[in-house]
N, C-alpha and C positions, 0 to 999 in steps of 0.2 A: 758603350759597345762591350761586349763579351768575347770570350775566346774564340769562340766558333766563328764568329764575324770577322774577328782579326785575322784569322787564318785563312777566310775566304778571300779577304782584301788581298792578303798577301800572295796568295796563289794568281790572283787575277794581275797583281803587279807583275810578276814574274813572267806569266804567258800573256800573250797577245789577249784571248778569250778564255773563258772556263765555261764548263757546262755546270749548269745551276738550275734543277727543277723547279716545276712550283711547289714540290712538296716541302721544301727547305723552309722552316718556320720562320727565318728572318728575313726571307725574300722581300716582302712589303716594305719593311722597316728599311731597309738597304735602300730600295728603290725610291721610296719617299723621301728619304734624306738626301737622295741624288748621289750616293755612292758608287751606285754601279746602274749600268743601262743596258737593257735587253736588245739583243740582234734581230732586227725585224726582216723576215724571210719574203714575206707577201702580204698581200692585204685582202682580207675576205670583204665582199659587198654585200650589204645587208639591204635588200629591198623592201623599203618601208614605204608605203605611199605619201605619208606625211613627209617623213624626213630621210632620205636616202644615205647612207652612211657607208665609209670604208673604216673597217677595223684591222689594226695590225695583227699579222700572224708571226709569232716569236719562235724562234728555233731553240731555246732553252739555254743558248749560251749568252754570257755577259760579259761586258768590258768594264773596267774600273775608271771612273770618270776622274778630272782634276780635283773635285771635291774630296771623292774618296781616297785619293791618294795623300791629301793634306790631312785626313783623318786618320788614315793608318800612320802615317810619318809622326802623327802628334802623340797617339797613343803609344806607338813603339818608344817614343823618346821618354814618355812619362813611366811606363813599365820598365824600361832598360836602364 
């Protein structure tokens, strides 16, 4: 974890949800590690004749997960 991710997790811990756009370069890493989860506001229907699907539409806001809290406190205790 780098300093940028640490402060994003800290901000998400202090607030209920934070705005984190797709341009944030560590977004995929944080989602893959289940540190944050995106807020779904709607679903978009894909009309495919073979496999119809519903894709989530995200608001741009994320919340910290229990795994993210654990990671934040672990790093905070090591750095502090």
